[in-house]
C-alpha positions as CSV (number, residue, x, y, z in Angstrom):
1,M,88.6,85.4,127.2
2,P,89.7,87.7,130.1
3,T,91.7,90.8,129.3
4,N,95.3,91.3,130.5
5,T,94.1,93.9,133.1
6,Y,91.5,91.4,134.4
7,E,94.2,88.8,134.7
8,L,96.5,91.2,136.5
9,M,93.7,92.1,139.0
10,R,93.1,88.4,139.5
11,Q,96.8,87.8,140.2
12,A,96.8,90.7,142.7
13,I,93.8,89.3,144.6
14,L,95.3,85.8,144.8
15,A,98.7,87.2,146.0
16,R,97.0,90.0,148.1
17,Q,99.2,92.7,146.5
18,P,98.3,96.3,145.8
19,V,97.9,97.7,142.3
20,V,98.8,101.1,140.9
21,C,96.7,102.2,137.9
22,R,95.0,105.0,136.1
23,Y,91.2,105.2,136.2
24,K,89.0,108.2,135.2
25,N,92.1,110.4,134.7
26,Q,93.5,109.7,138.1
27,V,96.4,107.6,139.3
28,R,95.1,105.4,142.0
29,E,96.5,102.8,144.4
30,V,94.0,100.0,145.1
31,C,93.8,96.6,146.5
32,P,91.3,94.6,144.4
33,H,88.9,92.4,146.4
34,V,86.1,91.1,144.2
35,L,86.5,90.4,140.4
36,G,84.1,89.2,137.8
37,T,81.5,90.5,135.4
38,T,78.3,92.6,135.3
39,G,76.5,91.9,132.1
40,K,79.3,91.5,129.6
41,R,81.7,93.9,131.2
42,E,84.5,93.0,133.6
43,K,84.3,94.7,136.9
44,V,86.4,94.9,140.1
45,L,85.5,96.0,143.6
46,A,88.7,97.5,145.1
47,W,89.7,99.4,148.2
48,Q,91.4,102.6,147.1
49,F,93.9,103.6,149.8
50,A,96.0,106.3,148.0
51,G,96.1,108.4,144.9
52,G,93.7,110.7,143.2
53,T,90.0,110.8,143.1
54,N,87.3,112.7,141.2
55,T,85.2,112.8,144.4
56,R,84.7,116.3,145.9
57,G,86.6,116.5,149.1
58,G,89.2,113.9,148.0
59,L,89.9,110.4,149.3
60,P,88.7,109.9,152.9
61,P,91.4,109.1,155.4
62,G,92.2,105.4,155.1
63,G,90.5,105.1,151.8
64,E,87.2,103.9,150.4
65,W,85.6,101.2,148.2
66,R,85.7,101.7,144.4
67,C,83.6,99.8,141.8
68,M,85.6,100.0,138.5
69,F,85.1,98.8,135.0
70,V,88.2,96.9,134.1
71,D,88.2,98.1,130.5
72,E,88.6,101.7,131.8
73,I,91.7,100.9,133.8
74,T,95.0,101.7,132.2
75,L,98.7,101.4,133.1
76,A,97.9,98.8,135.8
77,S,100.8,97.1,137.6
78,I,101.2,95.1,140.7
79,R,103.5,96.7,143.2
80,P,105.1,95.5,146.4
81,G,103.4,96.7,149.6
82,E,100.9,96.2,152.3
83,W,97.5,94.8,151.5
84,H,94.8,97.2,152.4
85,T,91.1,96.6,153.1
86,G,88.2,98.7,154.4
87,R,85.1,98.0,156.1
88,D,84.1,94.4,155.6
89,H,82.6,94.0,152.1
90,R,80.6,90.9,153.0
91,W,77.5,92.9,152.8
92,D,75.6,92.3,149.6
93,Q,77.9,94.1,147.3
94,T,76.3,95.2,144.0
95,C,79.4,96.0,142.0
96,V,80.1,92.6,140.6
97,E,77.1,90.4,139.6
98,K,79.0,87.2,138.6
99,V,82.0,86.8,141.0
100,D,85.1,85.0,139.7
101,V,87.3,85.6,142.7
102,D,86.7,87.2,146.2
103,A,89.7,87.9,148.4
104,M,87.7,87.4,151.5
105,K,86.7,83.9,150.5
106,L,90.2,82.7,149.9
107,P,92.2,80.5,152.3
């Protein structure tokens, strides 16, 4: 059964709404794009457009793709705002093996 955070990310993808959450000790603002599992773990590919990062040099202007384990995301909530996306993720993404929902394949 999917976790509450997984369901929240799914809802955000379907509604194309941003999410604010905490991941790896950083508050991040993301737009989830691909959701599913890799092995037995829930994963999400999201475009991070604001917030903190553990990457040296910080978040690049405009943002960047993040592959996140859903069970490591805390304090997640959908917030109003503009949907953000980065370079097209239609390349063979390797973050999520078994895709449940993909924002770019929705009507």
